PAZAPA-4460 file (N, C-alpha, C; in steps of 0.05 Angstrom, whole numbers, plus 32768, in hexadecimal, padded with zeros to 4 digits):
% residues 111
    n_x    n_y    n_z   ca_x   ca_y   ca_z    c_x    c_y    c_z   seq   type   mol
   7FFE   7E7A   7FFF   7FF7   7E95   7FF6   800E   7E9D   7FE5     1      M     A
   8023   7E96   7FE5   8038   7E94   7FD1   8031   7E8A   7FB2     2      A     A
   8022   7E72   7FB3   801A   7E63   7F9D   8009   7E78   7F8E     3      I     A
   7FF6   7E86   7F9B   7FDE   7E9A   7F8F   7FF4   7EB3   7F83     4      I     A
   8004   7EBF   7F96   8012   7ED3   7F8D   8025   7ED0   7F76     5      I     A
   8034   7EB6   7F7C   8046   7EAE   7F68   803F   7EAD   7F4E     6      G     A
   8024   7E97   7F4A   8015   7E97   7F33   800B   7EAD   7F24     7      G     A
   8005   7EC3   7F37   7FFA   7EDA   7F26   8012   7EE9   7F1D     8      Y     A
   802C   7EE9   7F26   8041   7EFB   7F1B   804B   7EEA   7F07     9      F     A
   8050   7ECB   7F09   805A   7EBA   7EF2   8046   7EC1   7ED7    10      A     A
   802D   7EC4   7EDD   801E   7ECC   7EC7   8013   7EE5   7EC0    11      N     A
   8026   7EF7   7EC7   8019   7F15   7EC6   801E   7F22   7EA5    12      I     A
   802C   7F17   7E9F   802F   7F1D   7E7C   8015   7F16   7E6D    13      K     A
   8011   7EFB   7E74   7FF6   7EF2   7E6A   7FE0   7EE8   7E7A    14      A     A
   7FD5   7EF9   7E8C   7FCC   7EF0   7EA4   7FAD   7EDF   7E9D    15      P     A
   7FB4   7ECA   7EB6   7FA2   7EB2   7EB1   7FA0   7EA1   7ED2    16      K     A
   7F8E   7E9A   7ED9   7F8A   7E8D   7EF1   7F98   7E6F   7EED    17      V     A
   7FB7   7E6C   7EF8   7FBC   7E52   7EF7   7FA8   7E44   7F0B    18      S     A
   7FB0   7E25   7EFF   7F9F   7E11   7F12   7FB5   7E13   7F35    19      P     A
   7FC9   7E19   7F35   7FD7   7E22   7F51   7FCC   7E35   7F59    20      G     A
   7FC3   7E4C   7F4F   7FB9   7E5A   7F5B   7F97   7E5B   7F70    21      M     A
   7F8D   7E4A   7F5D   7F73   7E40   7F64   7F73   7E32   7F7B    22      L     A
   7F87   7E13   7F7A   7F8C   7E06   7F90   7F98   7E16   7FA9    23      H     A
   7FAC   7E2A   7FA3   7FB5   7E3F   7FBA   7F9F   7E48   7FCA    24      G     A
   7F90   7E54   7FBC   7F73   7E63   7FC8   7F66   7E4B   7FD7    25      A     A
   7F5B   7E34   7FCF   7F50   7E20   7FDE   7F5F   7E17   7FF8    26      Y     A
   7F7C   7E17   7FF4   7F8E   7E12   8006   7F8F   7E26   801A    27      L     A
   7F8C   7E41   800F   7F8F   7E54   8027   7F75   7E51   8037    28      Q     A
   7F64   7E4A   802A   7F45   7E4A   803F   7F48   7E36   804E    29      L     A
   7F4A   7E1E   804B   7F4F   7E08   805A   7F62   7E0F   8073    30      V     A
   7F7A   7E16   8069   7F8C   7E11   807E   7F8C   7E33   8092    31      T     A
   7F7D   7E41   808B   7F72   7E5F   8094   7F63   7E54   80A9    32      G     A
   7F4C   7E45   80A4   7F3A   7E37   80B0   7F43   7E26   80C8    33      L     A
   7F53   7E15   80C6   7F60   7E09   80D7   7F73   7E14   80ED    34      A     A
   7F81   7E28   80E1   7F91   7E3A   80FB   7F7F   7E40   8100    35      L     A
   7F6B   7E50   80FE   7F58   7E5E   810D   7F4E   7E43   8124    36      T     A
   7F46   7E34   811C   7F3B   7E22   8132   7F50   7E1A   8145    37      G     A
   7F6A   7E1B   813D   7F82   7E17   8155   7F83   7E2C   8164    38      L     A
   7F80   7E41   8156   7F88   7E5D   8168   7F6D   7E61   817C    39      A     A
   7F5C   7E5C   8176   7F43   7E5D   8186   7F4E   7E46   81A4    40      E     A
   7F52   7E28   8194   7F52   7E19   81AF   7F6B   7E1D   81BE    41      A     A
   7F84   7E27   81B7   7F95   7E31   81C5   7F9B   7E47   81D3    42      M     A
   7F84   7E5D   81D2   7F8A   7E70   81DC   7F86   7E70   81FA    43      V     A
   7F9A   7E7A   8204   7F9B   7E82   8225   7F87   7E8A   8238    44      D     A
   7F83   7E87   824C   7F6E   7E9C   825A   7F79   7EBC   825B    45      E     A
   7F67   7ECD   8255   7F71   7EEA   8258   7F78   7EF2   823E    46      G     A
   7F7D   7EDD   822A   7F82   7EE7   820B   7F68   7EE8   81FD    47      E     A
   7F6D   7EF0   81E3   7F53   7EF2   81D6   7F62   7EEB   81B2    48      A     A
   7F4B   7EDE   81A5   7F53   7EDD   8186   7F48   7EF5   817A    49      V     A
   7F55   7F02   8170   7F52   7F1A   815F   7F3C   7F10   8144    50      N     A
   7F22   7F12   8149   7F0D   7F08   8134   7F09   7F20   811F    51      H     A
   7F12   7F32   8121   7F10   7F48   810B   7F26   7F41   80F8    52      M     A
   7F3E   7F3D   8101   7F56   7F37   80F2   7F4E   7F1A   80E3    53      K     A
   7F46   7F0A   80EE   7F3B   7EF0   80E1   7F2C   7EF1   80CE    54      I     A
   7F0E   7F06   80D9   7EFE   7F07   80C4   7F08   7F15   80A9    55      G     A
   7F13   7F26   80AB   7F1E   7F35   8097   7F30   7F28   8087    56      I     A
   7F45   7F17   808E   7F4B   7EFD   807F   7F3B   7EEC   8072    57      K     A
   7F22   7EE1   807C   7F19   7ECE   8078   7F08   7ED7   805D    58      L     A
   7F00   7EF4   8061   7EEF   7EFD   8046   7F06   7F07   8031    59      V     A
   7F1B   7F0B   8036   7F2F   7F0E   801F   7F39   7EF0   8017    60      L     A
   7F3C   7EDD   8028   7F40   7EC1   801A   7F27   7EB2   8008    61      A     A
   7F11   7EBB   8014   7EF8   7EB4   8003   7EF7   7EC7   7FE8    62      L     A
   7F00   7EDF   7FEB   7EFD   7EEE   7FD0   7F19   7EE3   7FBF    63      A     A
   7F2C   7EE2   7FCF   7F41   7ED2   7FB6   7F33   7EB5   7FA9    64      V     A
   7F29   7EA7   7FB9   7F1C   7E86   7FB0   7F09   7E91   7F98    65      A     A
   7EFE   7E9D   7FA8   7EE2   7EA6   7F8B   7EE9   7EB8   7F72    66      V     A
   7F00   7EC5   7F71   7F0A   7ECE   7F5C   7F1B   7EB9   7F4B    67      F     A
   7F29   7EA8   7F56   7F34   7E96   7F53   7F22   7E7C   7F40    68      A     A
   7F11   7E78   7F51   7EF9   7E63   7F46   7EEC   7E72   7F2C    69      F     A
   7EE8   7E8D   7F2B   7EDD   7E95   7F13   7EEB   7E96   7EFA    70      L     A
   7F05   7EA3   7F04   7F1C   7EA1   7EEA   7F1D   7E88   7EDF    71      G     A
   7F22   7E74   7EF3   7F22   7E53   7EE3   7F0B   7E4F   7ED5    72      K     A
   7EF7   7E56   7EDF   7EDD   7E49   7ED3   7ED9   7E5A   7EB7    73      R     A
   7EDD   7E76   7EB8   7EDE   7E84   7EA0   7EF2   7E7A   7E8A    74      K     A
   7F0B   7E74   7E95   7F1B   7E62   7E7C   7F12   7E4B   7E73    75      E     A
   7F05   7E3A   7E80   7EF7   7E1D   7E7D   7EE3   7E24   7E6A    76      K     A
   7ED3   7E3C   7E6A   7EBB   7E3D   7E58   7EC0   7E49   7E43    77      A     A
   7ED8   7E5A   7E41   7EE1   7E66   7E26   7EFF   7E5F   7E24    78      N     A
   7F07   7E47   7E1A   7F21   7E40   7E13   7F32   7E4B   7DFE    79      P     A
   7F23   7E51   7DEF   7F2E   7E5E   7DD6   7F37   7E7B   7DDB    80      E     A
   7F2C   7E8A   7DF5   7F32   7EA1   7DFF   7F4B   7E9D   7E12    81      Q     A
   7F46   7E8C   7E1B   7F5A   7E7E   7E2E   7F68   7E91   7E46    82      G     A
   7F57   7EAB   7E47   7F65   7EBB   7E5D   7F4F   7ECA   7E73    83      T     A
   7F55   7ED0   7E8A   7F45   7ED7   7E9B   7F56   7EEE   7EA8    84      S     A
   7F5A   7EFE   7E9C   7F70   7F12   7EA7   7F60   7F22   7EBF    85      A     A
   7F4B   7F2A   7EBE   7F40   7F3F   7ED2   7F3E   7F29   7EEA    86      G     A
   7F36   7F0E   7EE9   7F32   7F03   7F01   7F52   7EF9   7F0B    87      M     A
   7F64   7EF9   7EF9   7F7D   7EF5   7F00   7F8F   7F0D   7F14    88      S     A
   7F84   7F22   7F06   7F8A   7F3C   7F16   7F7E   7F3F   7F32    89      H     A
   7F65   7F36   7F35   7F57   7F39   7F4A   7F60   7F25   7F5A    90      A     A
   7F6B   7F11   7F57   7F75   7EFF   7F69   7F89   7F05   7F75    91      T     A
   7F9E   7F0A   7F60   7FBD   7F11   7F6B   7FBB   7F2C   7F78    92      G     A
   7FA7   7F41   7F78   7FA4   7F57   7F84   7F9C   7F53   7FA4    93      I     A
   7F88   7F45   7FA6   7F77   7F3F   7FBF   7F8D   7F2C   7FD3    94      V     A
   7F9C   7F1B   7FC5   7FAE   7F0A   7FD2   7FC3   7F1B   7FE0    95      A     A
   7FCF   7F2F   7FCD   7FDB   7F44   7FD6   7FD6   7F4D   7FEA    96      V     A
   7FBC   7F59   7FF1   7FB2   7F68   8005   7FAF   7F5E   8019    97      I     A
   7FA9   7F3D   8019   7FA5   7F2B   802F   7FC2   7F26   8040    98      A     A
   7FD1   7F27   8027   7FEF   7F25   8037   7FF8   7F3D   8047    99      V     A
   7FF1   7F59   803F   7FF7   7F72   8049   7FE5   7F70   806A   100      I     A
   7FCD   7F65   8065   7FBF   7F6C   807C   7FC4   7F52   8093   101      I     A
   7FCF   7F43   8086   7FDC   7F27   809F   7FF6   7F36   80AE   102      A     A
   8003   7F45   809C   801D   7F4D   80A9   801B   7F6A   80B8   103      V     A
   8004   7F76   80B2   800C   7F90   80BF   7FF5   7F91   80D6   104      F     A
   7FE4   7F83   80D1   7FC8   7F87   80EC   7FD2   7F7B   8102   105      L     A
   7FD0   7F80   8118   7FD8   7F71   8134   7FD2   7F54   8133   106      P     A
   7FE1   7F46   813D   7FDB   7F2C   8145   7FC9   7F1F   8148   107      G     A
   7FC0   7F02   8141   7FA7   7EF6   8143   7F9E   7EF8   815A   108      T     A
   7FB4   7EEF   8173   7FA8   7EED   818B   7FB8   7F02   81A0   109      V     A
   7FA7   7F11   81AD   7FAC   7F24   81BD   7FA4   7F1D   81DA   110      T     A
   7FB5   7F2F   81EA   7FB6   7F27   8208   7F9E   7F3E   820F   111      A     A
***
């Protein structure tokens, strides 16, 4: 997440989707799914995984990945224009929203 948000703020004057933002978005999806699998496997009896929080975070992670992918594809298709400001802003904003949800929603495992 730090790569995505950091890449967004690093390029905020001339917004573009950097390769780090794209790779960070893919990495976020892979590690999120792996951690969800571990949480499901390690949950004790009487506890439950908060599927609502995981679902919201998955939707946001997919949105970040899609925005980053589309922004990078737009830059490759139009190298003379070279900017995908809208996709860059969308990627950064959705990533910030994902962080806020991860911090302020109740935990992933509930008793």
